[in-house]
C-alpha positions in Angstrom: 49.1 310.9 91.5 50.2 308.8 88.5 52.6 306.5 89.2 54.7 304.9 85.8 57.3 301.9 85.8 59.6 301.1 83.3 61.1 297.9 84.3 63.0 298.4 87.5 62.5 301.8 87.4 60.0 303.9 88.6 58.9 307.6 88.2 55.6 310.2 89.3 54.9 313.7 88.9 55.2 314.3 92.9 53.7 317.1 94.5 55.7 319.8 96.2 56.2 319.8 100.2 56.3 316.8 102.4 53.9 314.9 100.3 56.0 315.3 97.5 59.6 314.0 99.9 57.3 310.9 100.8 56.1 310.1 97.4 59.7 309.8 96.5 61.0 308.0 99.2 58.4 305.3 98.3 59.4 305.6 94.8 62.6 304.6 95.7 61.7 301.8 98.1 59.7 300.6 95.0 62.8 300.3 92.9 64.3 298.7 95.3 62.3 295.9 95.6 61.4 295.5 92.4 64.9 294.8 91.0 65.5 292.8 94.5 63.5 290.0 92.2 60.0 289.0 90.9 56.9 291.5 91.7 54.8 288.7 93.3 57.6 288.5 96.4 56.6 290.1 98.5 59.0 289.5 101.4 61.6 290.7 99.3 59.9 294.0 99.3 59.3 293.8 102.6 63.1 293.4 103.4 63.9 296.2 101.5 61.7 298.5 104.0 62.1 296.9 107.3 66.0 297.1 106.7 65.3 300.9 106.3 63.2 300.7 109.6 66.0 298.7 111.3 68.8 301.0 110.1 67.2 304.5 111.2 64.6 304.0 114.2 65.7 304.7 117.6 67.9 301.2 119.2 64.9 300.0 121.6 62.4 300.1 118.4 64.9 298.5 116.0 65.3 295.8 118.7 61.7 295.1 118.9 61.4 294.4 114.9 64.0 291.6 114.8 61.5 289.2 115.2 59.9 290.2 112.3 62.9 290.7 110.1 63.9 286.9 110.9 60.6 286.0 109.6 61.2 288.0 106.7 64.8 286.2 106.1 66.3 289.2 107.0 69.9 287.3 108.2 70.3 290.2 111.3 72.2 287.7 113.4 75.1 287.2 110.4 78.7 288.9 110.4 77.8 292.6 108.1 79.7 294.9 105.9 77.9 297.9 104.9 78.6 300.0 101.8 77.0 303.7 101.4 76.3 304.7 98.1 75.5 308.8 98.4 75.6 311.1 95.1 77.9 314.0 94.7 75.5 316.9 94.6 73.2 319.4 96.7 70.1 318.1 98.6 67.5 318.7 96.3 64.7 316.7 93.0 67.7 316.2 91.4 69.4 314.3 94.2 66.4 312.2 94.9 65.7 311.8 91.3 69.7 310.2 91.3 68.9 308.2 93.9 66.1 306.2 92.2 68.1 305.4 89.4 71.4 304.4 91.6 68.5 302.2 93.7 67.6 299.8 90.8 70.8 299.8 89.0 72.5 298.9 92.1 70.1 296.6 92.8 70.9 294.0 89.8 74.4 295.1 89.9 74.7 293.4 93.8 72.8 290.5 92.5 75.6 289.6 89.6 78.7 290.7 91.9 77.5 289.8 95.2 74.8 287.0 94.8 71.8 286.5 97.5 73.6 287.4 100.6 73.2 291.7 100.0 70.5 293.3 101.0 69.7 297.0 100.1 67.9 299.9 102.1 67.4 303.6 101.6 68.8 305.4 104.5 68.2 309.3 104.0 69.9 310.7 101.0 71.7 307.6 100.9 71.7 303.6 99.4 73.0 301.3 101.7 74.1 297.7 100.9 74.6 295.2 103.4 76.3 292.1 102.4 76.1 289.8 105.1 77.5 286.3 105.9 77.3 283.4 108.8 80.9 283.7 110.2 83.2 286.4 110.9 84.9 287.5 107.7 88.2 288.5 109.4 89.8 291.4 107.9 89.1 289.7 104.4 85.8 290.8 104.9 86.3 294.9 104.6 88.8 294.0 101.6 86.3 292.3 99.9 83.8 295.0 100.2 86.3 297.5 98.9 86.9 295.4 95.8 82.8 295.2 95.3 82.2 298.6 96.1 84.7 299.5 93.3 83.0 297.5 91.1 79.3 298.4 92.3 80.4 302.4 91.7 81.5 301.7 88.1 78.6 299.6 87.2 75.9 301.8 88.6 77.2 305.4 88.6 75.0 307.3 85.6 76.5 308.9 82.8 78.2 312.6 84.3 77.2 311.7 87.7 79.3 311.6 91.1 79.1 309.1 93.4 81.0 308.0 96.9 81.1 305.0 99.1 81.9 304.6 102.6 82.8 301.2 103.2 82.6 300.0 107.1 84.2 297.1 109.2 82.6 293.3 109.7 80.3 293.5 112.8 77.5 290.8 113.8 73.9 290.9 114.9 71.2 293.8 114.7 73.1 296.5 116.7 76.5 295.7 114.6 74.8 296.0 111.4 73.6 299.5 112.7 77.4 300.1 113.6 78.2 298.8 110.7 75.6 301.9 108.7 77.1 304.4 110.9 81.0 303.5 110.4 80.7 303.7 106.5 78.6 307.1 106.8 81.7 308.1 109.2 84.3 307.2 106.3 82.5 309.3 104.0 82.8 311.7 106.3 86.4 311.4 107.5 87.8 311.3 103.8 87.4 313.5 100.2 88.2 310.2 98.3 85.2 308.6 96.1 86.3 305.3 97.9 86.5 306.0 102.0 86.7 303.1 104.7 86.6 303.2 108.4 89.6 303.2 110.0 89.4 300.5 112.5 91.9 302.1 114.9 91.9 305.0 116.8 89.6 307.5 118.5 86.9 307.1 115.7 86.2 303.3 116.9 85.4 304.2 120.5 83.5 307.3 119.6 81.1 305.1 116.8 80.9 302.7 119.9 79.7 305.3 122.4 77.3 307.2 119.9 75.5 304.4 119.3 73.3 304.8 122.3 70.2 307.0 122.1 71.3 308.9 124.9 74.5 309.5 123.4 73.0 310.9 120.1 70.6 313.1 122.5 73.5 314.3 124.1 75.2 315.6 120.8 72.2 317.2 119.6 71.6 319.0 122.7 75.4 320.6 122.4 74.9 321.3 118.5 71.1 321.8 118.2 71.8 325.8 117.5 74.0 324.8 114.5 71.8 321.9 113.3 69.0 323.7 113.5 70.3 326.3 110.3 69.7 323.0 108.1 71.4 321.4 105.3 75.0 322.4 104.2 75.0 325.7 106.0 75.1 323.8 109.4 77.5 321.1 108.0 80.0 324.2 106.9 79.8 325.8 110.5 80.1 322.2 112.2 83.3 321.7 109.7 84.6 324.7 110.7 84.8 324.0 114.4 85.5 320.6 114.2 88.9 322.0 112.3 89.3 324.7 114.8 89.6 322.2 117.8 91.2 319.7 116.4 94.2 322.4 115.6 94.2 323.9 119.2 92.0 326.9 118.6 94.7 327.8 115.4 92.4 329.8 112.7 95.4 329.7 110.5 95.8 325.9 110.8 92.1 325.4 110.7 91.7 327.7 107.8 94.1 325.0 105.6 91.7 322.2 106.3 88.5 323.8 105.5 89.8 326.2 102.2 89.1 329.3 103.9 90.5 332.6 104.7 91.8 332.7 108.2 90.1 335.5 108.8 86.5 333.5 107.9 87.3 330.7 110.2 87.9 333.4 113.1 84.3 335.7 112.0 82.7 332.2 111.6 83.8 330.7 115.5 82.8 333.8 117.1 78.9 333.1 115.3 79.3 329.4 116.2 80.2 330.6 120.0 77.3 333.0 119.9 75.1 330.3 118.5 75.7 327.6 120.7 76.4 329.9 123.7 79.6 328.1 124.1 83.3 329.9 125.7 85.8 328.1 124.0 88.2 329.2 126.2 86.9 326.5 128.6 88.8 323.5 128.3 85.9 321.1 129.1 83.6 322.9 127.1 86.2 322.2 123.9 86.5 318.9 124.4 82.8 318.0 124.4 82.0 320.0 121.7 85.1 318.4 119.7 84.2 315.0 120.7 80.3 316.0 119.7 81.9 317.2 116.4 83.5 314.2 115.7 80.6 311.8 116.8 78.0 313.7 115.0 80.6 313.0 111.7 81.2 316.8 110.9 
């Protein structure tokens, strides 16, 4: 496979399938690391890769990586606010190509707008920008992050592309960093706005803290796995219908208003979900468990 470089941007004629996906991820990390500094700065490259591992690895593995992160200069013990930037388009080669461009553009813009207190990483199909400070930024931290996010989106958005950004609250340390990343993701799932902020109060915050544990994540997967196995947009669509239906106390009409479907379509999909999950939505305990699972999973 031939890799081509144009400044901070990398491209290649990647093969199809899993190898092509892996190659795309490597190219995105290379673009991010190259934009973070000169090519001979190995620690700068390694930080981007390690930050990705810290965000997506199981909690125990992430804690084992902490000493290496400190040695490479990642300020994981500081206070963090996370911005999560996602292209508004379906999964596919075009989305990955847009994310490639977004990674390198954001790296350069973040240095200019935020300064050296930022780090970037690829997390799934999104770009995560972490802003770290040695002291608690208080309520001003997320407000500043929202302003920075708006400026970043304006600077890095490719012509004709649509982006969304979720902004977390501030948390300290490695586990706080992972919580920030989860909050930024949840902010996007809870709102249709281009720039969404995490709500500090209410049930969502308690669920985030609960869902941060590996045991809770496994419990949610066990409950929702038959729907999750459908994959991609179909799974997200069904989980959104289920959550709306449960949030509106089993009313197909009110759920239909939220998800922009006819009430009969909601009823049909709910029957399908019940079959897939082998669930009885007339059972209060099953309803509550599934409602919490949908919220925790960001449906």
